[in-house]
C-alpha positions as CSV (number, residue, x, y, z in Angstrom):
1,M,85.0,74.4,88.5
2,Q,82.8,75.9,91.4
3,T,83.9,79.3,92.6
4,S,83.2,81.5,95.6
5,P,84.7,85.0,95.8
6,V,86.0,86.3,98.9
7,A,84.1,89.4,99.9
8,E,86.0,92.5,99.0
9,G,86.8,94.8,102.1
10,T,86.6,91.8,104.6
11,S,89.5,90.4,106.5
12,F,90.7,87.4,104.4
13,K,91.7,84.5,106.6
14,P,92.4,81.4,104.3
15,L,92.6,77.9,105.7
16,S,96.4,78.4,105.5
17,R,96.9,74.8,104.0
18,N,98.7,76.1,101.1
19,L,102.1,77.1,102.2
20,I,102.8,80.0,99.8
21,L,99.5,81.6,100.4
22,S,99.8,81.3,104.2
23,A,103.4,82.7,104.1
24,M,102.0,86.0,102.6
25,P,101.8,88.9,105.0
26,K,98.1,89.8,106.5
27,S,98.3,93.1,104.8
28,V,98.8,91.6,101.4
29,L,96.3,89.0,101.7
30,E,93.7,91.6,102.7
31,K,94.8,93.8,99.7
32,L,94.2,90.7,97.5
33,S,91.0,89.6,99.0
34,G,88.8,90.8,96.3
35,Q,90.8,89.1,93.6
36,L,91.2,85.7,95.4
37,T,88.5,83.3,94.7
38,K,87.8,79.9,96.6
39,I,87.4,77.2,94.1
40,D,86.5,73.5,94.0
41,I,88.4,71.8,91.2
42,A,87.1,68.5,89.5
43,Q,89.3,65.5,88.6
44,G,90.7,65.9,85.3
45,E,90.4,69.6,85.0
46,V,93.1,71.3,82.9
47,L,94.6,74.2,84.9
48,V,97.4,75.1,82.5
49,R,97.5,74.5,78.9
50,S,100.4,73.9,76.7
51,D,101.5,77.0,74.6
52,K,98.4,79.0,76.0
53,A,98.6,82.2,77.9
54,I,98.5,81.5,81.8
55,Q,95.6,83.7,83.0
56,W,95.2,82.1,86.5
57,I,97.3,81.2,89.4
58,Y,96.1,78.4,91.6
59,F,96.8,77.7,95.3
60,L,95.9,74.1,96.0
61,E,94.6,73.4,99.6
62,R,93.7,69.9,99.0
63,G,94.5,67.5,96.0
64,M,97.3,67.2,93.6
65,A,98.1,68.5,90.2
66,S,100.1,66.8,87.7
67,M,102.6,68.7,85.4
68,N,102.8,66.9,82.1
69,C,105.2,67.1,79.1
70,L,103.6,66.2,75.7
71,D,105.4,64.1,73.1
72,M,105.1,64.6,69.3
73,A,102.0,62.6,69.3
74,G,100.4,64.7,72.0
75,S,100.6,61.9,74.6
76,P,101.5,63.2,78.1
77,V,104.2,62.0,80.5
78,E,104.3,63.4,84.0
79,V,107.3,65.4,84.8
80,G,106.2,66.8,88.3
81,I,103.4,67.0,90.8
82,I,102.2,70.0,92.7
83,G,100.3,70.0,96.0
84,R,99.6,72.4,98.8
85,E,103.3,73.3,99.1
86,G,103.3,75.2,95.8
87,V,101.4,77.0,93.2
88,V,100.1,76.2,89.8
89,G,101.0,78.6,87.0
90,V,104.3,79.7,88.5
91,Q,105.9,80.4,85.1
92,A,103.6,83.6,85.0
93,L,105.1,84.8,88.2
94,L,108.4,84.4,86.6
95,G,107.5,86.7,83.7
96,Q,106.7,84.0,81.3
97,A,103.3,84.2,79.6
98,K,103.3,80.6,78.3
99,T,104.8,77.2,79.1
100,Q,105.2,74.0,77.1
101,N,103.8,71.9,79.9
102,T,100.1,71.1,80.8
103,V,98.9,70.9,84.3
104,V,96.0,68.7,85.2
105,M,94.2,68.1,88.3
106,Q,94.3,64.4,89.7
107,G,91.5,63.6,91.9
108,T,89.2,66.4,93.3
109,G,90.7,69.2,95.2
110,D,90.0,72.7,96.2
111,G,92.0,75.9,96.9
112,Y,92.2,79.4,95.6
113,R,92.9,81.2,92.3
114,I,93.7,84.7,91.3
115,R,94.6,86.5,88.0
116,A,98.2,85.9,87.0
117,D,98.8,89.5,86.2
118,V,97.4,90.8,89.5
119,L,99.6,88.6,91.7
120,R,102.7,89.2,89.5
121,E,102.3,92.8,90.0
122,E,102.1,92.5,93.6
123,M,104.9,90.2,94.0
124,W,107.2,92.4,92.0
125,S,106.3,95.5,94.0
126,N,106.7,93.9,97.4
127,G,110.2,92.5,96.8
128,T,111.7,89.4,98.6
129,E,108.9,89.0,101.2
130,L,106.6,87.4,98.5
131,L,109.3,86.1,96.3
132,R,111.1,84.0,98.8
133,P,108.5,81.1,99.2
134,V,107.9,81.2,95.5
135,H,111.6,80.7,94.8
136,T,111.8,77.9,97.3
137,F,108.9,76.1,95.6
138,V,110.5,76.7,92.0
139,Y,113.7,75.1,93.5
140,A,111.8,72.2,95.0
141,L,110.0,71.5,91.7
142,L,113.3,71.7,89.7
143,E,114.9,69.2,92.0
144,Q,111.8,66.9,91.7
145,T,111.5,67.3,87.9
146,T,115.4,66.4,87.4
147,Q,115.1,63.2,89.4
148,L,111.9,62.1,87.5
149,I,113.8,62.6,84.3
150,L,116.6,60.3,85.6
151,C,113.9,57.9,87.1
152,N,111.9,57.5,83.9
153,R,115.1,56.9,81.9
154,L,116.9,54.2,84.2
155,H,114.5,52.4,86.5
156,E,112.2,49.4,86.1
157,L,108.4,49.9,85.7
158,E,107.5,48.3,89.0
159,A,109.9,50.5,91.1
160,R,108.6,53.6,89.2
161,L,105.1,52.7,89.9
162,A,105.9,52.2,93.6
163,R,107.7,55.5,93.8
164,W,104.8,57.3,92.0
165,L,102.2,55.8,94.3
166,L,104.2,56.9,97.3
167,M,104.7,60.4,96.0
168,S,101.0,60.8,95.1
169,S,100.0,59.5,98.6
170,D,102.3,62.1,100.2
171,C,100.9,65.0,98.1
172,M,97.3,64.0,98.5
173,E,97.8,63.1,102.2
174,S,95.8,59.9,101.8
175,R,96.5,56.1,101.2
176,S,93.4,56.0,98.9
177,L,94.0,57.1,95.3
178,R,91.5,57.3,92.4
179,L,93.7,56.4,89.3
180,T,92.6,54.7,86.1
181,Q,95.0,52.4,84.3
182,E,95.0,54.7,81.3
183,Y,96.1,57.7,83.5
184,L,98.8,55.6,85.2
185,A,100.1,54.5,81.8
186,E,100.2,58.1,80.6
187,M,102.0,59.4,83.7
188,L,104.6,56.7,83.5
189,G,105.0,56.8,79.7
190,V,104.1,53.1,78.9
191,G,101.2,51.1,77.6
192,R,98.2,50.0,79.7
193,P,99.1,46.3,79.5
194,A,102.5,47.1,81.2
195,V,100.8,49.0,83.8
196,T,98.3,46.1,84.5
197,I,101.2,43.7,84.9
198,A,103.2,46.1,87.3
199,A,100.1,46.9,89.4
200,G,99.2,43.2,89.5
201,I,102.8,42.5,90.9
202,L,102.4,45.1,93.6
203,Q,98.9,43.6,94.5
204,R,100.2,40.1,94.7
205,K,102.8,41.3,97.1
206,A,100.1,42.7,99.2
207,L,101.4,46.3,98.9
208,I,98.3,47.6,97.2
209,T,94.7,46.8,96.3
210,Y,93.5,48.0,92.9
211,S,90.1,47.8,91.7
212,R,87.8,50.0,89.4
213,G,90.3,52.9,89.3
214,Q,90.8,52.9,93.0
215,V,94.2,52.3,94.6
216,E,94.5,51.6,98.3
217,I,98.2,51.5,99.7
218,L,98.2,48.7,102.2
219,N,101.9,48.5,103.1
220,R,103.8,51.7,102.8
221,T,107.0,50.1,104.2
222,G,107.0,47.4,101.7
223,L,106.2,49.8,98.9
224,Q,109.2,51.9,99.9
225,A,111.4,48.8,99.8
226,L,110.4,48.1,96.2
227,A,110.4,51.7,95.0
228,C,113.7,53.0,93.4
229,E,115.9,55.3,95.3
230,C,114.3,58.3,93.6
231,Y,111.5,58.3,96.1
232,G,113.9,58.8,99.0
233,I,115.9,61.5,97.2
234,I,112.9,63.6,96.3
235,H,111.2,63.0,99.8
236,N,114.3,64.1,101.7
237,A,114.6,67.2,99.5
238,Y,111.1,68.1,100.2
239,S,111.2,67.3,103.9
240,K,114.1,69.8,104.4
241,L,112.2,72.5,102.7
242,Y,108.7,71.6,104.0
243,P,109.1,69.9,107.3
244,E,105.5,70.7,108.2
245,L,104.4,68.4,105.4
246,Y,107.0,65.7,105.2
């Protein structure tokens, strides 16, 4: 991870792509300017570790973070994704030092980070003005997570893969996604052979191209038709909360 501290005492003006960071009052941003650090985040970097103290809060400007739950064997299954609408490490802002989930960066990205204890103290001392956008994000993430639990339990793999690709494309704001078969298998909770078959079906339908870990969405309309209803449910919920993104 490459970091670049924001000079203390200067007027801090972030790119404002992260919706929580951009919603903060200018006075608060300037107060925190010496604590916020601009970062580049590598693909596969672990931002939050299961059952480890959350030391940093991350505001993604670009890219997508995957929130994963681990089974008894330690294999991850994705239960939520976080983009520039939210914050990574939100549990610490709710007064919880640890979480049972891991959060891993998917693809490269960038954003800002700040010590969790610093931001928590500032949020609790400033009342609803800072808490409101965080509460909105927690609500959105809860809606997404509960829908994904249902999706993983009830729907066929091809439909789930189509839904996942659409959600990832929305979050990354790109039709090109760097995804290995191993990663897709982990996120969908299946074996690699099953992902190979499912991706092959999508490719034969000319919905995607997939080669050497690179997925290109060719036909979003067709992909939406194949996806389960969970994509539409999640997309509609997020579009109401974040119309500037969806």
